Each structure stands twice: as structure tokens, then as C-alpha cells.
C-alpha positions in Angstrom: -258.8 24.1 90.0 -255.8 25.3 91.9 -255.7 24.8 95.7 -253.9 27.3 97.8 -251.9 25.8 100.7 -253.1 26.8 104.1 -250.8 29.4 105.4 -249.6 29.8 109.0 -251.8 32.6 110.4 -249.8 33.0 113.6 -246.3 32.1 114.7 -245.6 31.6 118.3 -241.9 31.3 118.9 -240.9 28.5 121.2 -237.9 28.8 123.6 -236.5 26.3 126.0 -234.9 27.4 129.2 -231.5 25.6 128.6 -231.3 25.2 124.9 -232.2 28.8 124.1 -232.3 31.2 127.0 -229.2 30.1 128.9 -227.3 29.4 125.7 -228.1 33.0 124.5 -227.0 34.5 127.8 -223.8 32.6 127.6 -222.9 34.1 124.2 -225.4 35.3 121.6 -223.2 34.7 118.6 -222.3 31.2 119.7 -226.0 30.6 120.3 -226.8 31.7 116.7 -224.3 29.4 115.1 -224.7 26.3 117.3 -228.4 26.4 118.1 -230.0 28.4 115.2 -227.8 27.1 112.4 -227.5 23.6 113.9 -223.7 23.4 113.7 -222.5 20.7 116.1 -219.4 21.4 118.3 -216.3 19.6 117.1 -215.2 18.4 120.6 -218.5 18.3 122.6 -217.0 17.6 126.1 -219.5 19.6 128.0 -222.4 18.6 125.8 -221.6 14.9 126.0 -221.1 14.9 129.7 -224.3 16.9 130.4 -226.3 14.4 128.3 -224.5 11.5 129.9 -225.0 12.5 133.6 -228.6 13.3 133.1 -229.3 10.0 131.3 -227.4 8.1 133.9 -229.2 9.6 136.9 -232.6 8.9 135.2 -231.7 5.3 134.3 -230.3 4.7 137.8 -233.5 6.0 139.4 -235.6 3.8 137.1 -233.7 0.7 138.1 -233.8 1.6 141.8 -237.5 2.1 141.6 -238.1 -1.1 139.8 -236.5 -2.9 142.7 -234.6 -5.5 140.8 -231.2 -7.0 141.7 -228.6 -5.7 142.3 -230.0 -2.2 142.6 -232.3 -3.3 145.5 -229.5 -4.2 147.7 -228.9 -0.9 149.4 -226.2 1.7 149.3 -223.4 2.5 148.4 -223.4 1.2 144.9 -220.2 -0.3 143.4 -218.9 0.5 140.0 -218.5 -3.1 138.8 -221.9 -4.4 140.1 -224.3 -1.5 139.9 -222.9 1.4 137.9 -221.1 0.0 135.0 -224.2 -1.6 133.4 -226.0 1.7 133.7 -223.0 3.6 132.2 -222.8 1.3 129.2 -226.6 1.5 128.6 -226.4 5.3 128.5 -223.2 5.3 126.5 -224.8 3.1 123.8 -227.9 5.3 123.8 -226.0 8.4 123.2 -223.9 6.7 120.5 -227.0 5.8 118.6 -227.8 9.5 118.5 -224.4 10.3 117.1 -223.0 11.6 120.4 -219.5 10.0 121.0 -217.5 10.9 124.1 -214.1 12.5 123.6 -211.2 10.1 124.3 -210.6 9.2 128.0 -213.6 11.1 129.2 -215.5 7.9 130.2 -213.1 5.0 129.7 -209.5 4.6 128.6 -210.5 1.6 126.5 -214.1 1.7 125.4 -214.0 -1.9 124.2 -212.7 -3.2 127.6 -213.6 -0.9 130.5 -211.7 -1.7 133.7 -211.5 -0.2 137.2 -208.1 1.3 136.5 -209.1 2.6 133.1 -212.1 4.6 134.2 -212.3 8.3 133.1 -213.4 11.3 135.1 -217.0 11.0 133.8 -217.3 7.5 135.3 -215.8 8.6 138.7 -218.2 11.5 138.8 -221.2 9.3 138.1 -220.3 7.0 141.0 -219.8 10.0 143.4 -223.1 11.5 142.3 -225.1 8.4 142.9 -223.6 7.5 146.3 -223.7 11.1 147.5 -227.1 12.3 146.3 -228.9 9.3 144.8 -229.3 7.6 148.1 -231.1 10.7 149.6 -232.8 12.0 146.4 -234.4 8.8 145.0 -236.8 8.2 147.9 -238.2 11.7 147.4 -238.7 11.6 143.7 -242.3 11.9 142.4 -241.4 12.4 138.7 -238.2 12.3 136.7 -237.7 14.2 133.4 -241.0 16.2 133.7 -241.7 18.4 130.7 -243.2 21.8 131.5 -244.7 24.3 129.1 -246.3 27.7 129.3 -246.7 31.0 127.4 -245.9 34.6 128.2 -246.3 38.0 126.5 -243.3 39.3 124.6 -242.0 42.8 125.4 -243.6 45.5 123.2 -240.3 46.1 121.2 -240.1 42.4 120.3 -243.6 41.8 119.0 -242.5 41.7 115.3 -243.8 38.2 114.5 -245.9 37.4 117.6 -247.4 38.8 120.7 -246.6 35.8 122.9 -243.9 33.2 123.1 -243.9 29.6 124.4 -241.4 28.7 127.1 -240.5 25.0 127.7 -238.3 23.2 130.2 -237.6 19.7 131.4 -237.2 19.3 135.2 -234.7 16.6 136.0 -236.5 15.6 139.2 -239.7 16.8 140.9 -239.9 15.7 144.5 -243.2 15.7 146.4 -242.6 15.4 150.1 -244.8 14.9 153.1 -242.8 15.6 156.2 -244.4 12.9 158.4 -243.5 10.3 155.8 -240.0 11.6 154.9 -236.9 9.7 156.0 -235.8 11.5 159.2 -232.1 11.2 158.2 -232.5 12.5 154.7 -229.5 14.8 153.9 -231.4 16.9 151.3 -234.3 17.7 153.7 -231.7 18.5 156.4 -230.1 21.1 154.0 -233.5 22.5 153.1 -234.2 23.2 156.8 -231.0 25.3 157.1 -232.9 28.1 155.2 -235.3 29.9 157.6 -237.5 30.8 154.6 -237.8 27.3 153.3 -238.1 25.7 156.7 -241.1 28.0 157.5 -242.8 27.0 154.3 -242.1 23.3 154.9 -243.8 23.5 158.3 -246.6 25.8 157.4 -248.9 23.0 156.3 -249.3 19.3 156.4 -249.9 19.2 152.7 -247.1 17.9 150.4 -244.7 20.4 149.1 -242.5 20.1 146.0 -238.8 20.6 145.3 -237.4 21.0 141.8 -234.0 19.4 141.4 -231.6 20.2 138.5 -228.4 18.3 137.8 -225.5 20.4 136.5 -222.5 18.7 134.9 -220.2 21.6 135.8 -218.5 23.2 138.7 -220.2 25.6 141.1 -219.9 29.1 139.5 -218.7 32.1 141.5 -221.5 33.8 143.4 -219.9 37.2 143.0 -219.6 38.8 139.6 -220.9 35.7 137.7 -223.8 35.9 135.3 -224.1 32.1 135.3 -224.9 32.2 139.0 -227.8 34.5 138.4 -229.0 32.8 135.3 -229.2 29.4 136.9 -231.3 30.7 139.7 -233.7 32.4 137.2 -233.9 29.0 135.5 -235.1 27.3 138.6 -237.6 30.1 139.4 -239.0 29.8 135.9 -239.4 26.1 136.3 -241.4 26.8 139.5 -243.6 29.3 137.6 -244.2 26.7 134.8 -245.0 24.0 137.4 -247.6 26.3 139.0 -249.2 27.0 135.6 -249.3 23.3 135.0 -250.7 22.5 138.4 -252.1 25.5 140.3 -252.3 23.4 143.5 -248.6 22.6 143.5 -246.6 24.1 146.3 -243.1 24.5 145.0 -241.1 25.9 147.9 -237.5 25.5 146.7 -235.2 24.5 144.0 -231.9 22.5 144.3 -229.0 22.7 141.9 -226.5 19.8 142.2 -223.1 20.7 140.7 -221.8 17.2 140.2 -218.3 18.1 139.1 -217.6 19.4 142.6 -217.8 15.9 144.0 -215.0 14.8 141.8 -213.2 17.9 140.5 -210.7 18.0 137.6 -207.4 19.8 137.7 -209.1 22.7 136.0 -211.9 22.8 138.5 -209.5 23.0 141.4 -207.5 25.7 139.7 -210.7 27.8 139.3 -211.7 27.0 142.9 -208.4 28.3 144.2 -209.0 31.5 142.3 -212.5 31.8 143.8 -211.2 31.3 147.3 -208.4 33.8 146.9 -210.7 36.4 145.5 -213.5 35.5 147.9 -216.0 35.3 145.0 -217.6 32.0 146.1 -220.4 31.5 148.7 -218.9 28.3 150.0 -215.5 29.0 151.5 -213.3 26.2 152.9 -212.7 25.6 156.6 -209.1 26.3 157.8 -207.9 22.7 157.2 -209.4 22.6 153.7 -208.1 26.1 152.9 -204.6 25.2 154.0 -204.6 22.1 151.7 -206.2 23.9 148.8 -204.0 26.9 148.7 -200.9 24.9 149.7 -201.0 23.1 146.4 -198.3 24.4 144.0 -199.9 26.1 141.0 -198.6 24.7 137.8 -199.1 26.2 134.3 -202.4 25.4 132.8 -202.2 22.5 130.3 -204.4 21.5 127.5 -206.6 18.5 128.4 -206.4 19.0 132.2 -210.2 19.2 132.4 -210.1 15.4 131.9 -207.5 14.8 134.6 -208.6 14.2 138.2 -207.6 16.8 140.7 -205.9 16.1 144.0 -208.7 16.1 146.6 -207.5 13.6 149.2 -206.8 16.5 151.6 -210.2 18.0 151.2 -213.1 17.0 153.5 -216.1 15.2 152.1 -218.4 17.8 153.8 -216.7 20.6 151.9 -217.1 18.9 148.5 -220.8 18.1 149.3 -221.4 21.8 150.4 -219.8 22.9 147.1 -222.1 20.5 145.2 -225.4 21.6 146.8 -227.1 24.9 146.1 -230.5 25.8 147.5 -232.7 28.4 145.6 -235.5 29.8 147.7 -238.8 30.2 145.8 -241.1 33.1 146.7 -243.7 35.1 144.9 -241.3 38.0 144.4 -238.5 35.8 143.2 -240.9 34.2 140.6 -241.9 37.7 139.3 -238.3 38.8 139.0 -237.0 35.7 137.2 -239.8 35.5 134.7 -239.5 39.2 134.0 -235.8 38.7 133.3 -236.5 35.9 130.9 -239.1 37.9 129.1 -236.4 40.5 128.4 -234.0 37.8 127.2 -236.5 36.4 124.8 -237.2 39.9 123.6 -233.5 40.4 122.9 -233.4 37.2 120.8 -236.5 38.2 118.8 -234.9 41.7 118.2 -231.7 40.0 116.9 -233.7 37.7 114.7 -235.5 40.6 113.1 -232.2 42.6 112.7 -230.6 39.7 111.0 -233.6 39.5 108.5 -233.4 43.2 107.7 -229.6 43.6 107.8 -228.7 40.3 106.1 -225.8 39.7 108.6 -225.5 36.7 110.9 -222.8 38.4 113.0 -223.7 42.0 113.8 -227.1 41.5 115.5 -226.0 38.9 117.9 -224.3 40.1 121.1 -221.1 38.3 122.4 -220.0 37.6 125.9 -216.2 37.0 125.5 -214.8 34.9 128.3 -211.7 32.8 128.1 -213.1 29.3 128.8 -216.2 29.9 126.6 -214.0 31.2 123.7 -211.4 28.5 124.1 -214.0 25.7 123.7 -215.8 27.5 120.8 -215.2 26.4 117.2 -215.8 29.9 115.9 -213.0 31.6 117.8 -210.8 31.7 114.7 -213.0 34.1 112.9 -214.9 35.8 115.7 -213.4 39.3 116.2 -214.5 39.4 119.8 -213.0 36.1 120.9 -210.5 36.2 123.7 -208.0 33.8 125.2 -204.9 31.9 123.9 -204.5 29.9 120.8 -206.9 31.9 118.7 -204.9 31.7 115.5 -205.0 28.3 113.7 -201.6 26.7 113.4 -200.2 24.8 110.4 -199.3 21.3 111.5 
């Protein structure tokens, strides 16, 4: 007697907010090759640092909450006593998954880390913990919270399913009761600067929630930048998913922490000067910061300068913190707009999948977003006809 295998009656495509939706919006063709084909990047600077900083903040919070020495001794934390053990734990954890940092990113000598041999990733970790950890950790209700929900696909994208599953992992979910909150908390102080958020904070004595997302990158321009919009939609969709998971949850805001801004590289400062000159950023420097920033002599861009520390001694700490902190107001209308936008993005991916099946091409159906830094870091720039930037043609050694 032959037994027929049970076939899948229904396929529900699953999309994650960062791994699928934001990656596709960055560049559809790169998304197809890295994410769908599973091809790993050859020099994963951004990928490794993103994994590292998320892991470090989660591990640091776990040790702080456990209350053991030396992490129970107050702030600031020092590198040798508090931070180095956490760094090395996360470094080994990533190494076990096959994620190795590029040379000099974390330490100059990985076998013998020293204060003088610390790389920019280690310096940023220390700045992130001592700037935001001290204020964020007392507010944390849950870390690394997984959210999931489903939505209906656009009509033109219902080739293999009517609905799709959307997933996301919130770095930090804070549940706050104002009468119990630390009065000098810098994050709550910044929330109150928004009239919309402040009104919602004070509307009820019931706890409210804040979604916090770490970004291992610089603050994108607020004018003419797709990334700026996409990251706000991401936070809004997290809030929608949280409400689906817990209808009683009152998510009033999201916070994006751009951790590179606390300890920028030479490349970050070069881009910041460009944003300030073009007035494309929402956080402009005060006169003293502007004079220092634009007074620096602009040198030709060099390969590897994203690993070199930028000169920030003339910039105020407040300016760097303002650059690092971004508040996203959450309202019913903002939730509707963001989730509708992501419905259309998922629809575009589903249409591309179907076009690839019918056309037999992995290139034509997937839209590109040529941008110099994206293309420069992409392994497929040598054969992508839409790639832009320098050094596209491979050179013979």
C-alpha cells in the first residue's frame, strides 16, 4: 500500500521587520542574494557590530539585574572591571556562530586585549552603557521580546497566500509608572519634551510602555532619507504587534538609540558635516559645536576610516547625546500609516518572488536602490549593472 505524504495545504509567508522588510527597502537585489539565497557578506562589519552591540546590551542588563559584583556597584562602569568580561562573553558567543569581527573592530590583539588596543566597537559599547544603560536599565520590563502577528496581503500579491505573518524582536520594552520612576531619569525627561507623549504619559496613572530599539549606526538624515522613514515605520509596527499581543498594553512612544553617534568614526563625522552643511538633519549643532565641526579640515576619504575614531574632543556631550536619541510618537493614525506601508512592501516582495518563478531570473524582478555606501559594502557590486560608487571593477593584484 502506498502512502501519500501530507501536502502543505496553505502557505503563510513569514517576514521579519529587520531581516526582510528593512533589508528589502535598502536594496531588493541585495536582499534577494543575501537573505533569500543565504549568501553571507565577505566583510560583515555592519552585521557583526549590530549583533555585538545588541548582545552586549542584553548581557549587561542581565548582569545588572542579577545584582552581582561588580555590576551592582553603581555607575559609571569601567572597561577593565565591568565591560571587558561582557565583551569577551559576547565575542565568544558570536564566534561560536561563525561570526568573526573584522580586524581591529573590537581589539587590536584579540588574544591579549588592552586599554590602548581597544577598537571602536569596544569604545562605543562603553559609551552606550554609561550614557543610556544607567537610565534605561531601571525602566526595563522585558529584553529581547519576540512579537508576532498576521495581516492581509494586498490583492495583487495574493498568489500563494491571503495573509502573511510579520515578526519582530523588540530590544527593550519598558513599563513605567510615573510615581515610581526615578525623577532624574534622562530618558523620561526627553519623553516629556514631546507635548503629544507628555499628554499621554500624564493621562492615566496606569503604566505605559516604551519600545526601545538599539541601532548600531549613525543617525540618518531626516530630510530626503528613506532610512529615516523606514525606521519610524518599524517602531510603529512593533507597537501594533505589541497591542495585538496584549490589547491592554499602552504603548505611547518608541525610542531609537543610534549608538555610533556617541563615539563616531571618521566616516560618521564626514557624513555629519555633510548633513549640517545641507541642513538635512533634525539635530543641528549649537554655534560652538558647529564651529568645531565645520572647522575641521576635510581630507580625502580613505578605505577603512569607518574603523578609525573621529575627532570629537571639541564637541559637547549634550550634542552627541541629542544625536543618539530619537523619539517616535505613537498614535492611532501613525500605526495605521506604518502598517499600511509595510503591507505594500510585503506585497512588492511577493510580486518579485512570483515574477522570479515565472521569468526564471534572479535579477530582473528585484528592484535596486543604488547608493554609494550600500554599493561599496556589497559583494555583488562587480556584476550588478546598477551599482554605483568607486572601485566597482575588480583589480588584479
